[in-house]
C-alpha positions as CSV (number, residue, x, y, z in Angstrom):
1,M,1.5,5.7,-18.4
2,E,4.0,8.2,-19.7
3,V,7.5,7.8,-18.2
4,R,10.7,9.5,-19.2
5,F,13.7,7.2,-19.0
6,G,17.3,8.3,-18.6
7,A,19.8,7.6,-21.4
8,K,21.2,4.4,-19.9
9,V,17.8,2.6,-19.4
10,K,17.7,0.0,-22.1
11,N,14.5,-0.5,-24.1
12,K,14.2,-4.2,-23.1
13,R,14.1,-3.2,-19.4
14,Q,11.7,-0.3,-19.8
15,D,8.7,-2.7,-20.2
16,A,9.6,-4.5,-16.9
17,V,9.9,-1.1,-15.1
18,L,6.6,0.1,-16.5
19,E,4.9,-3.1,-15.3
20,L,6.3,-2.8,-11.8
21,L,5.4,0.9,-11.6
22,S,1.8,0.2,-12.8
23,V,1.1,-1.8,-9.7
24,T,3.2,0.3,-7.3
25,L,2.1,3.9,-8.1
26,L,-0.7,5.5,-6.1
27,P,-3.8,7.2,-7.6
28,G,-2.7,10.5,-9.2
29,E,1.0,9.7,-8.8
30,R,3.1,10.5,-11.9
31,V,6.7,9.4,-12.7
32,A,9.0,12.3,-13.6
33,L,12.1,10.3,-14.4
34,V,13.6,6.8,-14.2
35,V,17.4,6.6,-14.2
36,K,19.8,3.7,-14.3
37,T,21.9,3.3,-11.2
38,N,24.5,0.8,-10.1
39,K,25.0,-0.4,-6.6
40,V,26.6,-3.9,-6.7
41,R,26.1,-4.8,-3.0
42,G,22.6,-3.6,-2.8
43,L,21.7,-4.9,-6.3
44,L,20.0,-1.6,-7.1
45,E,19.3,-1.0,-10.8
46,F,16.9,2.0,-11.2
47,L,15.8,5.1,-9.3
48,A,12.3,6.4,-10.1
49,F,11.2,9.9,-9.1
50,T,7.5,10.9,-8.7
51,Q,6.0,14.1,-7.4
52,W,5.7,12.6,-3.9
53,R,8.4,10.0,-3.5
54,M,11.5,8.2,-4.7
55,L,11.6,4.5,-5.5
56,S,14.8,2.5,-5.7
57,L,14.3,-0.7,-7.8
58,G,16.4,-3.8,-7.3
59,R,17.4,-6.0,-10.2
60,N,16.9,-9.7,-9.5
61,P,14.0,-9.8,-9.2
62,L,12.9,-6.3,-10.3
63,D,11.1,-5.0,-7.2
64,V,10.8,-1.9,-5.0
65,V,13.7,-1.9,-2.5
66,H,13.3,1.6,-1.0
67,E,10.3,3.8,-0.9
68,I,11.3,7.3,0.3
69,D,8.6,9.9,0.8
70,N,9.8,13.4,-0.3
71,V,8.5,15.0,2.9
72,D,10.9,12.7,4.9
73,V,14.1,13.8,3.0
74,V,16.3,16.0,5.1
75,S,19.4,16.1,2.9
76,A,20.5,14.8,-0.5
77,F,23.9,15.0,-2.2
78,F,26.1,13.4,-4.8
79,Q,29.4,11.7,-3.9
80,N,32.0,11.0,-6.6
81,Q,33.3,7.5,-6.3
82,A,36.0,5.9,-8.3
83,F,34.8,3.9,-11.3
84,S,31.1,4.5,-10.5
85,G,30.3,8.1,-11.3
86,N,28.1,10.1,-9.0
87,S,26.6,8.2,-6.1
88,V,23.2,9.5,-4.9
89,H,23.0,9.8,-1.1
90,I,19.8,10.6,0.8
91,S,19.3,11.3,4.5
92,T,15.8,10.9,5.9
93,R,14.3,11.1,9.4
94,D,15.0,7.3,9.7
95,G,18.6,7.3,8.5
96,A,20.9,7.6,5.5
97,L,20.7,5.6,2.2
98,D,23.1,5.2,-0.7
99,L,20.8,4.8,-3.7
100,G,23.6,3.9,-6.1
101,A,25.7,5.7,-8.7
102,L,24.2,7.3,-11.7
103,L,25.4,5.6,-14.9
104,E,24.8,8.6,-17.1
105,V,26.4,11.9,-16.2
106,S,23.9,13.8,-18.3
107,D,21.1,12.7,-15.9
108,K,22.8,14.4,-13.0
109,G,21.3,17.9,-13.6
110,E,17.7,16.6,-13.7
111,V,18.2,14.3,-10.8
112,R,19.6,17.2,-8.8
113,S,16.5,19.3,-9.6
114,L,14.3,16.4,-8.5
115,L,16.3,16.0,-5.2
116,D,15.9,19.7,-4.6
117,A,12.1,19.4,-5.2
118,A,12.1,16.6,-2.6
119,L,13.9,18.7,-0.1
120,A,11.4,21.5,-0.6
121,C,8.4,19.2,-0.1
122,S,6.7,20.0,3.2
123,D,3.1,19.0,2.7
124,P,2.4,15.3,3.5
125,Q,-1.3,15.6,2.7
126,P,-1.3,14.7,-1.1
127,L,0.6,11.5,-0.5
128,A,-1.4,10.6,2.6
129,A,-4.7,11.1,0.6
130,A,-3.4,9.0,-2.3
131,R,-2.4,6.2,0.0
132,A,-5.8,6.3,1.8
133,Q,-7.6,6.3,-1.6
134,A,-5.5,3.3,-2.8
135,L,-6.2,1.3,0.4
136,G,-9.9,2.1,0.2
137,G,-10.1,1.2,-3.5
138,G,-8.1,-2.0,-3.1
139,G,-6.0,-1.1,-6.2
140,Y,-2.7,-0.7,-4.4
141,T,0.0,-3.3,-4.0
142,A,2.2,-2.3,-1.1
143,P,5.9,-2.9,-1.6
144,Y,7.7,-5.8,0.2
145,G,4.6,-8.0,-0.1
146,T,2.8,-6.2,2.7
147,P,-0.8,-7.5,2.8
148,E,-3.7,-5.0,2.6
149,P,-5.7,-4.7,5.8
150,P,-9.0,-6.6,5.7
151,E,-12.0,-4.5,5.0
152,A,-14.4,-4.2,7.9
153,P,-17.7,-5.8,7.3
154,H,-20.8,-3.6,6.8
155,V,-23.4,-3.8,9.6
156,S,-25.9,-5.4,7.2
157,D,-23.2,-8.1,6.3
158,R,-22.6,-9.2,9.8
159,V,-24.0,-12.6,10.7
160,P,-25.8,-12.9,14.0
161,P,-24.1,-15.1,16.6
162,P,-25.2,-18.7,16.5
163,L,-27.9,-19.9,18.8
164,T,-26.0,-22.1,21.1
165,T,-27.7,-21.9,24.6
166,P,-30.5,-24.3,25.3
167,T,-32.9,-21.3,26.0
168,A,-32.0,-19.6,22.7
169,L,-32.5,-22.9,20.8
170,E,-35.8,-23.5,22.5
171,L,-37.1,-20.0,21.6
172,A,-35.9,-20.5,18.0
173,E,-37.7,-23.8,17.8
174,L,-40.9,-22.2,19.2
175,G,-40.6,-19.4,16.7
176,A,-40.3,-21.9,13.8
177,L,-43.3,-23.9,15.0
178,H,-45.3,-20.6,15.2
179,A,-44.2,-19.5,11.8
180,G,-45.0,-22.9,10.4
181,G,-48.6,-22.7,11.7
182,I,-48.2,-25.6,14.2
183,L,-48.6,-23.3,17.2
184,T,-51.3,-20.6,17.4
185,D,-50.5,-17.1,18.5
186,E,-51.9,-17.9,21.9
187,E,-49.9,-21.2,22.3
188,F,-46.8,-19.5,21.1
189,A,-47.2,-16.6,23.6
190,M,-47.8,-19.0,26.5
191,A,-44.8,-21.3,25.6
192,K,-42.5,-18.3,25.1
193,A,-43.6,-16.8,28.5
194,A,-42.9,-20.1,30.1
195,V,-39.3,-20.3,28.7
196,I,-38.6,-16.7,29.7
197,S,-40.0,-17.2,33.2
198,R,-37.6,-20.1,33.7
199,I,-34.7,-17.7,32.9
200,A,-35.9,-15.0,35.3
201,G,-36.8,-17.5,38.0
């Protein structure tokens, strides 16, 4: 997987980020940029941009904290904060998020372009199709430990209900005796008819 890292992402952390992204990305999803951020209270460490969404990554442990679909972004801006550079703020249909301050000023221009691309995104279909493909293929690990839905059994895999009623057990026993050659066709037919007539009567 080719990923471009911002200037402040240390080499020793790049492998951990790549490992996390390898189990988080959807089929066909590509990372445009990973930048170092700092948000002490939220413990955010990185911000990853793909063609479909933004992922904020926490630091201890390294995990996905926010998953923001580009189609849900309604505004994005930088806010200058004392001692912390340019803080990235996103507003979505569900509310506002502070994604931390960029630690490298030189990343700001590219991050601004990626935020503008997110704001321009209006087609939810590619992301929805990738999510459907990931769930169908079983290769997607949803963030926050969300379990995958169980796969529905195929008709041929379904087990018939157990024979628990006395009538069903008696018919099964008669069938086994017939299949084993103990009952003739005529004896089996008569015994079966007798059992069925008791049900109807």
